[in-house]
N, C-alpha and C positions, 0 to 999 in steps of 0.2 A: 117302701113307697115314699115319695116326696109329697109336696103340697098337693092337695089340701089336708092330707093326713097329718103331716108335720107342720106345725105353726109355731115357730120360735118366739113369736110375739106373745104367746100365752103367758110366759113367765115374766114379761115386762110390763104388764098391765097396770100394776099399782106399785107404790114405793115399798110396801111390805113384801110383795112378791120379789121385787128386784133385790131387796136386802137379803131375802132368804136364799137366793141362788148366787149371790155375789161371790166371785172367786178370789178376789184380792181385797184385803182390808187395810185401812190406815188406822194407826193408833199413835197418840202422842209419844208413847214410850219408844217408838221407832225413830224419833227425830233427835238430832244433835244440833244444837245452836252454836254457830261460830261467834265468838266474842273477841273484841279488841281492847286490850288493857294498856293504859299509858300511865306515866308518872303524874304526880300532883294530887290534889284533893278537891272534891266537888266538881270534877271535870266530866262534862258530857259534851263532846264535840261531834255534832252531826256529820255524817258522811254524805256529801252532796249527791254522789252517784248512786247511793244505796239508801233511799228514804226509809226512815224508821230505825236505822242502824247508826251506831256512834262509837267513837273511841271513848273509853271510860276509865277514870281513875279507879283504884281498888275499892274505895268506899262505895261508889256507885255500881261497880261490877258485882259486889257482894249482894246488893239489893236486887240487881237484875237476876242473879242466880237464885235468889229466894223466890222470885216470881216464876222463874223457869221450873223450879221444883214444884211449886203449887199447881202448875198447869199439867203436871204429870209427864213432862218432857224427859226423854231418856238421859240427856246429859248435855254438857257444853264442851267445846274445844277452844282452847285459849291461844291467841296470837298476841305476842308482846310487841310494844312499841317503846323502845328504850330512849332515854334522854340523850344517850351518847352512842354513836356508831363508830366502828373502827374496822380496819382491814382483817382483823382476826376474829370478828364476831364474838368478842369476849362477853358481851351482855347475855348471850344465849346460854353460856355454861357457868355464869357467875352464880354461886349459891344464894346470893342476895339480889339476884336480878328481878326484873319486873314480873315475869311470869312465876318465878319461884315464890315471891312474896304473895302474889295473887292466889296461888294454890293454897298456901297456908291460911290465908284469910277466909277463903271459901270453905275450906275444911273445918275451920273453927266455928263458923257461923251458920253454914247451910249443911246440916248433917244429911248424909245419904245421897247427895247429888254426885253422879259420876262426872269426874273431871278428866278430860283428855287434853294432852298438850301437843301442839305442833312443834316438832323438833328442828325445823328447818332454820338455816342461818340468814336467809335473805333480808329479814327485818332488821338484822343486827350488823350487817356489813355496810361499810361506807360506800361500797361500789354496787350494792344491791344484788350481787350474785349469791348463789347458795353454798359457796365454799371458798377455799383458799385459792387465790389467783396466782398461777405460775405461768410465765410466758404468755400472758393474755388469755388464758383459759382456766377453768376450774380444775384443780388437781384432785382427782378422785380420792386417792389413798390418803393424802394428807388431811382431807376433809373428814374422813371417818373418825378421827380422834375427837374433833370438835363435836360431832354428832353424838358419839358415845358419852362424852363428858356432859353434854346438855341433857341427854336422856337420864343419866344418873342423878343429876341435881334435881330434875323434875320429880323423879321417883322418891328421892330423899325428902322432897318438900311435901309429898303426899299425893302425887298424881296417880289416878287409877289406871290410866292407859297412856302410853307414849306413842306418838304417831309421826314417824319420819316421812317427810314429804319432799326431800331434796333430789331424789332419783340417782344418787350415787350407787354404783355397783358395790355390793358387799356391806351396805350400811346396816341391814337388819342383823347380820351375823355379828358385826362389831358391837352393836348396841346390846344384843342378847348376851354376849360374853361379858361386857362391862356390868350389866345388871346382875348377872348370875354371880360374878366374882365378888360383888359387894352386898350380897344378901337379898337381892330383889328378884329371885327366881320366879316369883309368882306375879310379877308385873307384866301384863300383856303388852304386845306390840301390835298396833294397827298400822300396817304398812300402806302408804300411798304407792301401791305396786304398779298400777297402770295410770301414770299421770302424764297427760298429753300437753304438748306445747301449743296451748289453745289461745285463740283470740278472746275467749270469754273470761279471761282473768282481769281485764282492764280495770273495772271498778275496785277490785280488791287491792290493786296497787296504790290507789288513793287511800283506802282504808288502813292498810298496813305500812304505808310509806316505804314500799319495797321495790320500786321500779329499778331495773338495771341501769347503771350509769353509762354503760357501753354494751354494744352487741345485744344478744338475746340469749335465751336458755335452750335453744334447740339442740345444742350438743349434749344435753343431758336429759331433757324432757322428751317424751316420745313423739314421733312423727304421726300426725293425725291419720295418715293413710294406712297405718299398720294395725292389724288385728291379731294375727298369729304371734307377732312379737310380744304383744301384751300377755298372751298365755305363757310365754317363756319367762317374762318378768315376774308374773305371779308365782309360777312354779318355783323359780329360784328363791324368791322371798320366803315361801313356805318352807323350803328346804333349809334356809338359814335360821328359821325359828319364828316367822311371823305367825301370830295367832289369828289375826283377821287381816283381810286385805281390802283395799279401796280402789275404785275406779273414779277418775276425775278428769274432766267434768262428767255430768250425768246424762243430760238429754241428748247431746250429740253422739253419745257413746253407749246407748241402750243395747246395741248389739254386742258390745264388749262385756257388759254386765251379764247378758244372757249366756254368752260363751263361757264366762267364768263360772256362772252358777251351774251350768251343765257339766263342767269338768272338775270343779274343786269342791270338796266337802268341808269348807271353812266358812265362818261368817263373812259376808260381803257387805261392805258399805259403798255408797255412792255419794259424791259431793255435788249437789246442785249449786253451782258456783255463782259468784257475784254477777257475772254477765248474764246468766240465765235469769237471776232474780231481777236485775235492773231492766232487762228487756220486757219482762211481764209488767213491771211497775210502770214503765214509760208508756206502754200500750194502754194500760188501764187509765193512766192519768189523761190520756188523749181521748178516752171514751171508746177505744177500738175493741176492747175485750171486757168481759166480766171477770174481774180479778179473782173473786172467791172461787168461781168455777174453774178458771184456768189454773189457779194455784193447786187445787185439789186434783185436777186432772193430770197435771205434770207429776205430782207426787205419787199418784197411783200408778202412773206409767213406769216410774222408776222402781216401785215395788213389784209391779207385774213382770218387769224384766228380770227380777231375781234378787234385788238388793234387800237385805234384811234391815239395814240401817240407812237413814238418809240424813246427811249433813245439809242443812237448809236454813237460809235466812228467813224462811216462812214458818219456822217452827212454832213461834208464839201465836200468830193469827190462825194457823192451821189447827193448832191444839184447841184454841177457843172454839172454832167451828165444830170440831169433832166432839 
């Protein structure tokens, strides 16, 4: 029988009842905070398009990480902004590069915080693309060496997880082999397996100073129209040795997160990217939405879709609310 026997409002009447039957939960331990580290000392350069976020020198980064740990947030992912860029992305795999030094400083002073590193080349190349340019395009196979070298130096510096985000074919296998050959068989790989060529990355390119100097990244990042292809990308990365996979961006691709969750028995992360963050912030600053409610609603939607981890610039304010 239907109404009036069945009244679904019965379990919505009070907050305690709503909490008792709630299907999806948010915890600070599920969040990963992206951080941008730059050269210098005492540097905190606010990112105009991303209020509350900044490029930070290592000393300030370590203090930020201490706060992150105190809030119970699951970890951080580091993006490096080198003082010098070149065509070969040498700063990415320099054992004394900005990210490598940042990892060592965090591990020394903030015990127990999970440190993930983004392994992509775009912040380090003078042209802003994610690999070696040959005849006007990124050469897939030549780029694999750079990525494997970078992942190894990150692991040697103490990274808990390495996360390739370049979308080169075969990069997970190349990184896995390089890590295993050098004694890092227990270092996990979090693969940006389904990374789309999205309009929502705009503010990040200011934050990471990584905008392409020519063309775009659609020859290697995924077409937003494709869902089944994402499943192929994920399956191949798992076969190559990925321990965890990521869908990026999050909100425009909740269906992809759900498809992946239903199909693959590996941990799934989703990246609530800069454009998602900045859109909510701009609407809130104009008085159009309640920021706290919108922030938590979007995060719960990502979790409900099936992501176990959420990379989000809202990690600190969300953790405080929770």
